[in-house]
Z-matrix of the N, CA and C atoms (Angstrom, degrees):
N
C 1 1.496
C 2 1.462 1 110.04
N 3 1.420 2 116.72 1 127.16
C 4 1.484 3 116.16 2 -179.44
C 5 1.452 4 110.80 3 -84.84
N 6 1.374 5 117.98 4 178.81
C 7 1.467 6 122.42 5 -173.42
C 8 1.558 7 112.95 6 -63.15
N 9 1.360 8 113.89 7 -36.86
C 10 1.473 9 116.55 8 -177.72
C 11 1.522 10 109.57 9 -67.70
N 12 1.343 11 118.65 10 -40.87
C 13 1.467 12 121.80 11 176.51
C 14 1.570 13 110.87 12 -60.39
N 15 1.359 14 114.48 13 -42.50
C 16 1.490 15 117.97 14 -179.60
C 17 1.518 16 109.12 15 -61.96
N 18 1.348 17 114.30 16 -42.52
C 19 1.476 18 115.73 17 -179.76
C 20 1.492 19 114.65 18 -61.16
N 21 1.396 20 116.32 19 -40.49
C 22 1.426 21 121.18 20 177.11
C 23 1.519 22 112.18 21 -64.49
N 24 1.339 23 116.44 22 -37.98
C 25 1.449 24 119.62 23 179.14
C 26 1.485 25 112.22 24 -65.24
N 27 1.462 26 117.30 25 -44.28
C 28 1.433 27 120.24 26 -177.62
C 29 1.528 28 109.90 27 -70.80
N 30 1.355 29 118.72 28 -33.59
C 31 1.408 30 120.64 29 179.02
C 32 1.534 31 112.31 30 -66.90
N 33 1.320 32 114.57 31 -31.42
C 34 1.492 33 119.02 32 -176.68
C 35 1.523 34 112.29 33 -81.61
N 36 1.288 35 118.18 34 -23.64
C 37 1.468 36 122.80 35 -174.80
C 38 1.533 37 111.64 36 -59.62
N 39 1.373 38 119.94 37 -55.35
C 40 1.425 39 124.42 38 -177.47
C 41 1.521 40 109.05 39 -57.58
N 42 1.301 41 116.97 40 -42.91
C 43 1.496 42 122.74 41 -178.10
C 44 1.518 43 107.49 42 -61.75
N 45 1.335 44 115.76 43 -43.82
C 46 1.496 45 119.17 44 -179.20
C 47 1.494 46 108.74 45 -62.54
N 48 1.331 47 120.58 46 -44.88
C 49 1.445 48 121.39 47 -178.08
C 50 1.494 49 109.02 48 -65.56
N 51 1.323 50 117.87 49 -37.88
C 52 1.513 51 119.00 50 -179.83
C 53 1.494 52 112.62 51 -64.62
N 54 1.396 53 113.36 52 -38.40
C 55 1.421 54 119.17 53 177.85
C 56 1.484 55 113.84 54 -64.41
N 57 1.338 56 116.80 55 -37.83
C 58 1.446 57 121.78 56 177.82
C 59 1.501 58 110.03 57 -68.80
N 60 1.303 59 115.41 58 -38.20
C 61 1.536 60 119.18 59 178.98
C 62 1.492 61 109.77 60 -65.20
N 63 1.338 62 117.45 61 -42.23
C 64 1.454 63 120.30 62 -178.87
C 65 1.527 64 110.13 63 -64.12
N 66 1.364 65 117.07 64 -42.81
C 67 1.467 66 119.77 65 178.48
C 68 1.482 67 111.66 66 -63.20
N 69 1.379 68 115.56 67 -40.68
C 70 1.451 69 120.08 68 177.85
C 71 1.517 70 113.23 69 -63.12
N 72 1.306 71 116.04 70 -41.43
C 73 1.526 72 120.61 71 179.75
C 74 1.486 73 106.10 72 -66.63
N 75 1.344 74 118.72 73 -44.25
C 76 1.462 75 119.97 74 -177.67
C 77 1.526 76 112.17 75 -61.70
N 78 1.326 77 116.96 76 -39.01
C 79 1.425 78 121.89 77 178.99
C 80 1.531 79 109.70 78 -67.04
N 81 1.297 80 117.60 79 -41.35
C 82 1.432 81 120.87 80 -179.52
C 83 1.484 82 111.12 81 -66.37
N 84 1.387 83 117.24 82 -38.70
C 85 1.457 84 118.04 83 176.71
C 86 1.513 85 112.38 84 -66.06
N 87 1.337 86 114.98 85 -37.72
C 88 1.505 87 119.74 86 176.50
C 89 1.484 88 110.97 87 -61.81
N 90 1.355 89 118.56 88 -43.06
C 91 1.456 90 122.11 89 177.83
C 92 1.506 91 111.78 90 -59.75
N 93 1.380 92 116.59 91 -42.75
C 94 1.479 93 119.17 92 177.91
C 95 1.536 94 109.79 93 -62.33
N 96 1.318 95 117.49 94 -43.03
C 97 1.431 96 121.93 95 -178.38
C 98 1.548 97 110.71 96 -59.86
N 99 1.355 98 115.65 97 -44.70
C 100 1.464 99 119.28 98 -175.30
C 101 1.479 100 109.15 99 -70.78
N 102 1.341 101 118.68 100 -39.64
C 103 1.474 102 120.39 101 177.67
C 104 1.514 103 110.40 102 -62.67
N 105 1.357 104 118.19 103 -37.77
C 106 1.426 105 119.84 104 -179.14
C 107 1.520 106 108.03 105 -68.96
N 108 1.305 107 118.69 106 -39.65
C 109 1.477 108 122.06 107 178.59
C 110 1.523 109 111.46 108 -59.36
N 111 1.363 110 112.54 109 -46.28
C 112 1.492 111 120.65 110 179.26
C 113 1.486 112 111.65 111 -54.39
N 114 1.354 113 115.70 112 -46.76
C 115 1.449 114 120.83 113 -175.93
C 116 1.521 115 111.39 114 -70.16
N 117 1.320 116 118.14 115 -39.05
C 118 1.493 117 122.83 116 177.72
C 119 1.530 118 109.86 117 -65.95
N 120 1.323 119 114.86 118 -44.98
C 121 1.479 120 119.38 119 179.42
C 122 1.587 121 109.68 120 -59.88
N 123 1.341 122 114.79 121 -40.93
C 124 1.431 123 116.68 122 -177.16
C 125 1.520 124 114.28 123 -61.66
N 126 1.371 125 113.51 124 -32.96
C 127 1.478 126 119.51 125 -176.75
C 128 1.504 127 110.76 126 -90.00
N 129 1.368 128 117.24 127 -43.79
C 130 1.488 129 121.37 128 -168.89
C 131 1.476 130 114.17 129 -113.01
N 132 1.392 131 118.28 130 -2.72
C 133 1.444 132 121.68 131 -177.57
C 134 1.503 133 113.39 132 83.33
N 135 1.325 134 117.30 133 165.69
C 136 1.463 135 121.42 134 -172.62
C 137 1.507 136 112.94 135 -69.75
N 138 1.304 137 118.84 136 -9.32
C 139 1.437 138 121.83 137 177.76
C 140 1.504 139 113.48 138 -91.89
N 141 1.336 140 116.49 139 6.20
C 142 1.453 141 121.97 140 179.87
C 143 1.592 142 110.43 141 -56.81
N 144 1.271 143 116.61 142 144.23
C 145 1.521 144 119.43 143 179.40
C 146 1.582 145 111.18 144 -57.38
N 147 1.247 146 112.35 145 136.84
C 148 1.424 147 119.69 146 178.73
C 149 1.560 148 111.87 147 -59.29
N 150 1.300 149 112.77 148 -31.65
C 151 1.476 150 120.35 149 171.86
C 152 1.468 151 116.70 150 -50.18
N 153 1.363 152 114.57 151 -41.98
C 154 1.461 153 121.47 152 -177.79
C 155 1.565 154 108.56 153 -68.13
N 156 1.312 155 115.49 154 -37.89
C 157 1.463 156 119.30 155 -179.57
C 158 1.597 157 108.34 156 -68.10
N 159 1.283 158 116.22 157 -44.75
C 160 1.443 159 121.31 158 -179.33
C 161 1.484 160 111.77 159 -61.53
N 162 1.378 161 117.51 160 -40.58
C 163 1.441 162 120.85 161 178.39
C 164 1.532 163 111.32 162 -66.20
N 165 1.287 164 115.72 163 -42.95
C 166 1.496 165 118.67 164 178.65
C 167 1.499 166 113.05 165 -62.79
N 168 1.312 167 114.77 166 -39.34
C 169 1.572 168 120.66 167 -179.42
C 170 1.511 169 110.55 168 -77.74
N 171 1.368 170 117.53 169 -21.55
C 172 1.472 171 118.46 170 -177.06
C 173 1.491 172 113.92 171 82.81
N 174 1.400 173 117.33 172 23.88
C 175 1.378 174 123.73 173 179.10
C 176 1.533 175 110.99 174 -118.01
N 177 1.361 176 115.52 175 166.32
C 178 1.419 177 116.55 176 170.11
C 179 1.546 178 113.73 177 -78.72
N 180 1.319 179 114.21 178 158.67
C 181 1.490 180 117.29 179 178.72
C 182 1.497 181 110.67 180 -59.84
N 183 1.257 182 118.73 181 -35.73
C 184 1.508 183 121.98 182 179.80
C 185 1.524 184 112.23 183 -57.94
N 186 1.377 185 115.35 184 -33.70
C 187 1.477 186 116.26 185 -179.28
C 188 1.546 187 109.85 186 -67.72
N 189 1.301 188 117.50 187 -33.97
C 190 1.473 189 118.03 188 178.16
C 191 1.499 190 111.29 189 -66.23
N 192 1.347 191 113.94 190 -46.27
C 193 1.537 192 118.09 191 -178.41
C 194 1.466 193 109.88 192 -67.63
N 195 1.282 194 119.09 193 -26.25
C 196 1.500 195 119.24 194 179.47
C 197 1.544 196 109.36 195 -69.85
N 198 1.307 197 115.99 196 -39.29
C 199 1.500 198 118.95 197 175.60
C 200 1.489 199 113.63 198 -77.45
N 201 1.357 200 116.27 199 -39.98
C 202 1.495 201 123.06 200 -173.25
C 203 1.507 202 109.57 201 -132.14
N 204 1.349 203 116.58 202 89.69
C 205 1.432 204 119.01 203 -179.10
C 206 1.582 205 113.33 204 -62.51
N 207 1.300 206 117.23 205 -30.25
C 208 1.524 207 120.73 206 175.57
C 209 1.512 208 109.34 207 -115.42
N 210 1.343 209 112.53 208 147.51
C 211 1.470 210 119.35 209 178.32
C 212 1.519 211 112.73 210 -56.93
N 213 1.285 212 116.51 211 -38.60
C 214 1.522 213 122.97 212 177.42
C 215 1.503 214 109.54 213 -58.84
N 216 1.335 215 119.83 214 -35.05
C 217 1.451 216 122.12 215 179.76
C 218 1.537 217 108.32 216 -67.19
N 219 1.271 218 117.77 217 -37.97
C 220 1.500 219 121.62 218 175.97
C 221 1.545 220 112.77 219 -66.72
N 222 1.319 221 114.62 220 -47.14
C 223 1.509 222 119.61 221 177.50
C 224 1.534 223 109.38 222 -56.21
N 225 1.356 224 117.02 223 -51.72
C 226 1.468 225 120.67 224 -179.08
C 227 1.550 226 110.69 225 -58.66
N 228 1.301 227 116.47 226 -39.64
C 229 1.483 228 121.33 227 -178.33
C 230 1.501 229 111.05 228 -67.99
N 231 1.360 230 119.07 229 -39.42
C 232 1.463 231 120.40 230 173.56
C 233 1.452 232 112.73 231 -58.53
N 234 1.351 233 117.88 232 -45.13
C 235 1.464 234 119.72 233 -178.54
C 236 1.503 235 113.32 234 -68.89
N 237 1.326 236 117.13 235 -38.36
C 238 1.434 237 121.69 236 175.69
C 239 1.583 238 111.51 237 -61.95
N 240 1.262 239 114.62 238 -39.60
C 241 1.463 240 122.61 239 178.28
C 242 1.510 241 109.67 240 -62.68
N 243 1.305 242 117.21 241 -44.08
C 244 1.487 243 119.84 242 175.48
C 245 1.547 244 113.85 243 -64.85
N 246 1.318 245 113.42 244 -41.22
C 247 1.486 246 118.78 245 175.03
C 248 1.570 247 110.82 246 -59.27
N 249 1.268 248 117.43 247 -41.57
C 250 1.462 249 121.05 248 179.40
C 251 1.465 250 110.41 249 -66.46
N 252 1.353 251 117.98 250 -45.41
C 253 1.485 252 118.55 251 179.85
C 254 1.533 253 112.67 252 -64.73
N 255 1.294 254 117.89 253 -34.15
C 256 1.453 255 120.01 254 177.82
C 257 1.581 256 109.87 255 -69.43
N 258 1.334 257 115.90 256 -44.90
C 259 1.415 258 118.86 257 179.82
C 260 1.550 259 113.26 258 -63.12
N 261 1.396 260 113.59 259 -40.43
C 262 1.472 261 119.11 260 -177.31
C 263 1.535 262 110.82 261 -70.30
N 264 1.319 263 114.93 262 -18.98
C 265 1.524 264 117.52 263 -178.80
C 266 1.523 265 110.95 264 -73.76
N 267 1.323 266 115.23 265 -20.84
C 268 1.535 267 116.83 266 -176.30
C 269 1.496 268 113.40 267 -65.13
N 270 1.315 269 122.92 268 -49.36
C 271 1.469 270 117.87 269 177.01
C 272 1.536 271 116.27 270 -67.16
N 273 1.371 272 114.45 271 -29.53
C 274 1.457 273 117.46 272 177.23
C 275 1.543 274 111.21 273 -67.24
N 276 1.316 275 115.56 274 -42.53
C 277 1.435 276 119.95 275 179.53
C 278 1.600 277 111.35 276 -66.50
N 279 1.340 278 113.86 277 -40.23
C 280 1.497 279 121.18 278 177.80
C 281 1.505 280 110.75 279 -58.57
N 282 1.341 281 115.92 280 -36.98
C 283 1.453 282 120.92 281 -177.28
C 284 1.545 283 111.47 282 -76.46
N 285 1.273 284 117.91 283 -20.24
C 286 1.467 285 121.59 284 -173.26
C 287 1.525 286 114.94 285 -104.28
N 288 1.293 287 117.30 286 -30.47
C 289 1.433 288 122.44 287 -172.87
C 290 1.529 289 112.20 288 -121.79
N 291 1.276 290 116.07 289 167.88
C 292 1.443 291 123.96 290 172.88
C 293 1.574 292 106.30 291 -63.87
N 294 1.359 293 114.76 292 157.02
C 295 1.538 294 114.48 293 -178.02
C 296 1.527 295 113.92 294 -57.27
N 297 1.357 296 120.32 295 -42.04
C 298 1.413 297 121.02 296 -179.54
C 299 1.548 298 113.13 297 -65.79
N 300 1.368 299 113.47 298 -41.66
C 301 1.419 300 116.91 299 178.69
C 302 1.536 301 113.90 300 -67.38
N 303 1.304 302 114.07 301 -37.73
C 304 1.504 303 120.71 302 178.83
C 305 1.515 304 108.67 303 -62.40
N 306 1.313 305 117.24 304 -39.91
C 307 1.458 306 122.87 305 178.96
C 308 1.522 307 110.92 306 -64.79
N 309 1.345 308 115.32 307 -46.36
C 310 1.480 309 119.35 308 -178.38
C 311 1.539 310 110.79 309 -63.05
N 312 1.351 311 114.43 310 -44.94
C 313 1.489 312 117.17 311 -179.48
C 314 1.546 313 109.25 312 -64.77
N 315 1.327 314 120.22 313 -40.42
C 316 1.469 315 121.15 314 179.18
C 317 1.517 316 108.72 315 -62.72
N 318 1.333 317 119.26 316 -39.85
C 319 1.436 318 118.61 317 -175.66
C 320 1.531 319 109.33 318 -68.48
N 321 1.314 320 120.71 319 -29.13
C 322 1.472 321 122.23 320 171.78
C 323 1.510 322 110.20 321 -68.25
N 324 1.285 323 115.20 322 -38.94
C 325 1.546 324 119.46 323 175.33
C 326 1.536 325 108.41 324 -61.59
N 327 1.290 326 116.45 325 -46.75
C 328 1.451 327 119.59 326 178.41
C 329 1.498 328 113.37 327 -58.41
N 330 1.340 329 116.28 328 -39.75
C 331 1.448 330 121.85 329 177.00
C 332 1.508 331 113.52 330 -58.74
N 333 1.335 332 113.94 331 -38.75
C 334 1.449 333 121.09 332 175.58
C 335 1.541 334 112.20 333 -63.73
N 336 1.345 335 113.08 334 -39.53
C 337 1.452 336 117.77 335 177.71
C 338 1.497 337 113.11 336 -64.92
N 339 1.396 338 115.09 337 -37.32
C 340 1.510 339 120.76 338 179.23
C 341 1.532 340 105.64 339 -64.55
N 342 1.334 341 118.66 340 -37.26
C 343 1.527 342 121.75 341 -178.92
C 344 1.521 343 107.37 342 -65.57
N 345 1.339 344 118.39 343 -40.39
C 346 1.459 345 120.22 344 175.88
C 347 1.535 346 111.21 345 -62.60
N 348 1.327 347 119.64 346 -43.59
C 349 1.452 348 123.93 347 175.50
C 350 1.495 349 110.40 348 -58.04
N 351 1.310 350 117.43 349 -41.38
C 352 1.441 351 119.89 350 -179.29
C 353 1.563 352 111.73 351 -57.76
N 354 1.334 353 115.83 352 -38.09
C 355 1.428 354 119.92 353 179.73
C 356 1.491 355 111.49 354 -69.27
N 357 1.338 356 117.45 355 -25.79
C 358 1.474 357 121.79 356 -177.03
C 359 1.539 358 110.01 357 -100.64
N 360 1.378 359 119.78 358 2.20
C 361 1.414 360 121.97 359 -166.85
C 362 1.483 361 111.94 360 -59.43
N 363 1.298 362 122.82 361 -40.83
C 364 1.460 363 123.75 362 -178.11
C 365 1.459 364 110.42 363 -57.58
N 366 1.348 365 115.87 364 -46.12
C 367 1.497 366 121.22 365 -177.69
C 368 1.504 367 111.22 366 -70.26
N 369 1.328 368 115.08 367 -42.81
C 370 1.494 369 117.81 368 -174.08
C 371 1.551 370 110.37 369 -69.03
N 372 1.338 371 118.02 370 -21.69
C 373 1.476 372 121.88 371 176.67
C 374 1.481 373 113.66 372 -100.00
N 375 1.275 374 118.36 373 13.84
C 376 1.469 375 120.74 374 -174.17
C 377 1.512 376 114.61 375 -78.83
N 378 1.357 377 116.82 376 -9.74
C 379 1.463 378 119.62 377 -179.17
C 380 1.527 379 111.78 378 89.91
N 381 1.334 380 118.73 379 2.39
C 382 1.428 381 120.92 380 -179.18
C 383 1.528 382 109.17 381 -67.77
N 384 1.353 383 118.82 382 130.27
C 385 1.498 384 118.91 383 -178.08
C 386 1.530 385 115.53 384 -60.14
N 387 1.349 386 115.24 385 -17.64
C 388 1.423 387 117.78 386 178.70
C 389 1.531 388 113.37 387 -61.84
N 390 1.342 389 115.53 388 -22.67
C 391 1.455 390 119.97 389 -178.62
C 392 1.520 391 115.20 390 -99.26
N 393 1.324 392 116.63 391 2.47
C 394 1.452 393 119.39 392 -175.22
C 395 1.521 394 114.02 393 -63.56
N 396 1.313 395 118.19 394 -30.00
C 397 1.441 396 122.93 395 -176.34
C 398 1.525 397 113.61 396 -83.16
N 399 1.315 398 117.85 397 -7.09
C 400 1.496 399 121.66 398 -171.05
C 401 1.507 400 113.48 399 -69.80
N 402 1.356 401 118.89 400 -39.74
C 403 1.449 402 120.15 401 176.76
C 404 1.524 403 111.29 402 -59.89
N 405 1.302 404 116.93 403 -43.39
C 406 1.455 405 119.30 404 178.79
C 407 1.499 406 115.47 405 -68.93
N 408 1.378 407 114.32 406 -28.95
C 409 1.407 408 118.05 407 175.47
C 410 1.520 409 112.74 408 -71.89
N 411 1.338 410 116.07 409 -33.71
C 412 1.432 411 121.14 410 172.59
C 413 1.507 412 110.20 411 -58.83
N 414 1.284 413 118.50 412 -50.24
C 415 1.480 414 124.50 413 -177.74
C 416 1.576 415 108.69 414 -59.71
N 417 1.306 416 115.63 415 -41.14
C 418 1.452 417 121.43 416 -177.21
C 419 1.507 418 114.21 417 -69.72
N 420 1.352 419 117.21 418 -37.78
C 421 1.471 420 121.99 419 -174.71
C 422 1.476 421 114.15 420 -100.10
N 423 1.345 422 116.48 421 -51.68
C 424 1.469 423 120.16 422 -168.33
C 425 1.535 424 113.56 423 -80.87
N 426 1.283 425 118.67 424 -46.23
C 427 1.452 426 121.99 425 -170.55
C 428 1.613 427 107.27 426 -64.85
N 429 1.297 428 120.41 427 -47.89
C 430 1.435 429 117.57 428 179.10
C 431 1.524 430 112.89 429 -59.38
N 432 1.382 431 118.15 430 -40.42
C 433 1.442 432 121.29 431 179.89
C 434 1.552 433 110.72 432 -58.84
N 435 1.397 434 115.22 433 -44.90
C 436 1.449 435 117.79 434 -179.11
C 437 1.547 436 108.50 435 -67.02
N 438 1.256 437 115.86 436 -49.02
C 439 1.486 438 117.37 437 -176.60
C 440 1.562 439 113.32 438 -55.73
N 441 1.316 440 116.95 439 -37.76
C 442 1.445 441 120.24 440 176.74
C 443 1.528 442 111.81 441 -60.07
N 444 1.339 443 115.60 442 -48.82
C 445 1.437 444 122.29 443 179.41
C 446 1.559 445 111.18 444 -61.96
N 447 1.313 446 112.39 445 -45.83
C 448 1.507 447 118.78 446 -178.94
C 449 1.558 448 110.01 447 -59.20
N 450 1.313 449 118.69 448 -50.22
C 451 1.438 450 122.92 449 -177.28
C 452 1.508 451 110.98 450 -64.43
N 453 1.315 452 119.83 451 -35.89
C 454 1.404 453 123.19 452 179.71
C 455 1.526 454 109.39 453 -66.48
N 456 1.309 455 117.81 454 -38.16
C 457 1.425 456 120.73 455 178.66
C 458 1.540 457 110.45 456 -71.67
N 459 1.310 458 120.19 457 -37.00
C 460 1.421 459 122.52 458 174.86
C 461 1.546 460 110.50 459 -63.07
N 462 1.345 461 115.53 460 -48.42
C 463 1.499 462 120.09 461 179.73
C 464 1.540 463 111.96 462 -59.10
N 465 1.323 464 114.55 463 -28.90
C 466 1.456 465 117.64 464 -175.87
C 467 1.570 466 109.95 465 -87.52
N 468 1.339 467 116.21 466 -1.88
C 469 1.450 468 122.69 467 -179.25
C 470 1.529 469 111.86 468 68.48
N 471 1.350 470 115.90 469 24.05
C 472 1.493 471 118.54 470 179.76
C 473 1.512 472 114.79 471 -93.52
N 474 1.353 473 116.59 472 -15.97
C 475 1.482 474 117.50 473 176.45
C 476 1.558 475 103.22 474 -133.55
N 477 1.334 476 114.57 475 167.32
C 478 1.466 477 123.15 476 -179.58
C 479 1.542 478 105.96 477 -66.95
N 480 1.330 479 115.48 478 147.98
C 481 1.414 480 122.79 479 -179.61
C 482 1.529 481 109.47 480 -97.20
N 483 1.353 482 122.74 481 -6.67
C 484 1.429 483 124.69 482 -176.46
C 485 1.506 484 110.85 483 -96.45
N 486 1.321 485 119.79 484 30.54
C 487 1.437 486 123.62 485 179.99
C 488 1.495 487 109.95 486 -116.95
N 489 1.339 488 119.58 487 133.39
C 490 1.473 489 123.88 488 176.77
C 491 1.536 490 107.26 489 -79.74
N 492 1.334 491 115.39 490 123.84
C 493 1.495 492 116.98 491 -179.57
C 494 1.468 493 114.97 492 -62.10
N 495 1.320 494 117.68 493 -37.88
C 496 1.498 495 120.22 494 179.07
C 497 1.554 496 111.90 495 -65.38
N 498 1.399 497 115.25 496 -37.92
C 499 1.422 498 117.48 497 177.05
C 500 1.517 499 112.85 498 -67.24
N 501 1.362 500 114.60 499 -34.05
C 502 1.424 501 120.24 500 179.68
C 503 1.546 502 109.78 501 -64.65
N 504 1.347 503 116.77 502 -45.20
C 505 1.408 504 120.26 503 -178.61
C 506 1.530 505 111.28 504 -64.61
N 507 1.297 506 116.91 505 -36.26
C 508 1.515 507 121.15 506 175.11
C 509 1.488 508 109.70 507 -66.16
N 510 1.303 509 117.52 508 -38.99
C 511 1.517 510 121.72 509 179.18
C 512 1.547 511 110.47 510 -63.73
N 513 1.304 512 117.25 511 -38.98
C 514 1.494 513 121.32 512 -178.07
C 515 1.591 514 104.71 513 -65.08
N 516 1.299 515 116.00 514 -47.91
C 517 1.512 516 119.52 515 -178.43
C 518 1.530 517 107.80 516 -60.63
N 519 1.299 518 118.36 517 -42.09
C 520 1.429 519 120.22 518 -177.95
C 521 1.502 520 113.32 519 -63.60
N 522 1.308 521 116.74 520 -35.77
C 523 1.504 522 120.85 521 177.28
C 524 1.542 523 111.21 522 -61.61
N 525 1.330 524 113.03 523 -35.47
C 526 1.517 525 118.15 524 -174.30
C 527 1.496 526 114.02 525 -85.99
N 528 1.347 527 116.42 526 -4.55
C 529 1.495 528 118.73 527 176.94
C 530 1.529 529 108.09 528 -121.90
N 531 1.336 530 117.50 529 29.24
C 532 1.401 531 121.56 530 -178.50
C 533 1.509 532 112.53 531 -78.47
N 534 1.303 533 118.82 532 -179.12
C 535 1.511 534 119.87 533 179.30
C 536 1.520 535 113.71 534 -63.67
N 537 1.344 536 112.88 535 -14.03
C 538 1.504 537 117.38 536 -179.69
C 539 1.537 538 110.70 537 -99.44
N 540 1.330 539 117.08 538 27.27
C 541 1.494 540 116.95 539 -170.03
C 542 1.471 541 112.37 540 -72.96
N 543 1.382 542 119.76 541 -3.72
C 544 1.441 543 120.97 542 174.89
C 545 1.573 544 108.72 543 -89.53
N 546 1.307 545 116.12 544 4.83
C 547 1.434 546 118.78 545 179.33
C 548 1.565 547 107.82 546 -126.44
N 549 1.313 548 118.03 547 90.92
C 550 1.478 549 119.78 548 -178.06
C 551 1.533 550 113.18 549 -62.77
N 552 1.296 551 117.58 550 -21.94
C 553 1.471 552 118.26 551 -179.91
C 554 1.554 553 108.09 552 -72.57
N 555 1.323 554 118.84 553 -30.50
C 556 1.432 555 122.93 554 177.35
C 557 1.559 556 109.33 555 -63.87
N 558 1.373 557 115.45 556 -47.74
C 559 1.438 558 117.79 557 -179.92
C 560 1.534 559 113.62 558 -62.25
N 561 1.331 560 115.89 559 -33.63
C 562 1.450 561 120.88 560 179.94
C 563 1.519 562 109.33 561 -70.74
N 564 1.315 563 119.47 562 -38.70
C 565 1.443 564 123.52 563 179.10
C 566 1.547 565 110.88 564 -66.25
N 567 1.364 566 115.53 565 -42.52
C 568 1.435 567 118.99 566 -178.62
C 569 1.574 568 109.89 567 -70.69
N 570 1.336 569 115.74 568 -35.10
C 571 1.412 570 117.24 569 177.08
C 572 1.537 571 112.22 570 -64.66
N 573 1.341 572 115.76 571 -38.79
C 574 1.466 573 119.59 572 177.40
C 575 1.532 574 111.69 573 -61.36
N 576 1.369 575 115.41 574 -39.68
C 577 1.457 576 118.16 575 177.33
C 578 1.554 577 110.50 576 -64.69
N 579 1.314 578 116.21 577 -38.58
C 580 1.502 579 122.03 578 178.91
C 581 1.513 580 107.22 579 -62.09
N 582 1.331 581 117.07 580 -48.41
C 583 1.490 582 117.32 581 178.81
C 584 1.468 583 113.59 582 -59.91
N 585 1.377 584 116.59 583 -44.14
C 586 1.506 585 118.52 584 177.29
C 587 1.523 586 113.75 585 -56.91
N 588 1.397 587 114.16 586 -36.60
C 589 1.478 588 117.34 587 179.89
C 590 1.554 589 109.67 588 -70.94
N 591 1.319 590 116.80 589 -21.59
C 592 1.501 591 120.25 590 179.90
C 593 1.521 592 108.54 591 -74.42
N 594 1.226 593 120.29 592 -37.69
C 595 1.479 594 120.22 593 -170.41
C 596 1.467 595 113.36 594 -57.85
N 597 1.326 596 115.84 595 139.47
C 598 1.417 597 124.32 596 179.41
C 599 1.480 598 110.02 597 -64.64
N 600 1.312 599 117.47 598 137.73
C 601 1.466 600 123.45 599 179.26
C 602 1.566 601 106.02 600 -93.01
N 603 1.345 602 115.55 601 122.27
C 604 1.455 603 116.48 602 178.56
C 605 1.587 604 112.64 603 -57.90
N 606 1.284 605 113.34 604 138.01
C 607 1.479 606 117.49 605 178.21
C 608 1.546 607 110.36 606 -67.21
N 609 1.320 608 115.60 607 131.23
C 610 1.433 609 116.25 608 177.36
C 611 1.599 610 112.54 609 -79.12
N 612 1.287 611 111.95 610 136.76
C 613 1.450 612 114.48 611 179.22
C 614 1.565 613 109.33 612 -85.68
N 615 1.268 614 117.68 613 134.56
C 616 1.456 615 119.71 614 -178.59
C 617 1.546 616 110.22 615 -88.06
N 618 1.327 617 114.03 616 131.18
C 619 1.526 618 114.99 617 179.88
C 620 1.507 619 111.77 618 -64.45
N 621 1.247 620 110.34 619 145.68
C 622 1.524 621 117.37 620 -179.33
C 623 1.583 622 106.52 621 -64.16
N 624 1.363 623 118.50 622 141.56
C 625 1.417 624 120.34 623 178.00
C 626 1.494 625 109.86 624 -68.96
């Protein structure tokens, strides 16, 4: 490498670091904005004033409109953000807990996601084209994450092998939209019972005659 090439390389390195830092800061700000929107939507609904979201996030209203020109864009982004967080939790849980415990904890996390969706349900089912891609995004991100945890627990002998994973995921969602959906503690208790029913029963050894 000649001197001119070295100079070009060294001149480019600080700019590269600065660009990465700007991207990192921008992503962090976007995460703060989406979390603020999620919390405001949960309390005041998806028609809450944008000003309330901006105040909670610590940004100007213009920042929100720059990222999300339409309210439906913001609602869809909040739900995608929650999908991503739930999917990304799967490998982290798998690395920290036994397969059966990782699956149980992820199912609780998924139940929280369903509760978030319930708060956005009216908007998500409004027919707005901004939401058309969300079912496909769910299939792309959530279902593979769940199936991986489920199969690992089956392979480890920690849960029953005679359960269909897709039916189980539907059952979890059903628990969270039951008639008692205004009582999150009820959903958590019912989910714990479901998880207990999943666990593999150790085979009893028969005493020798």
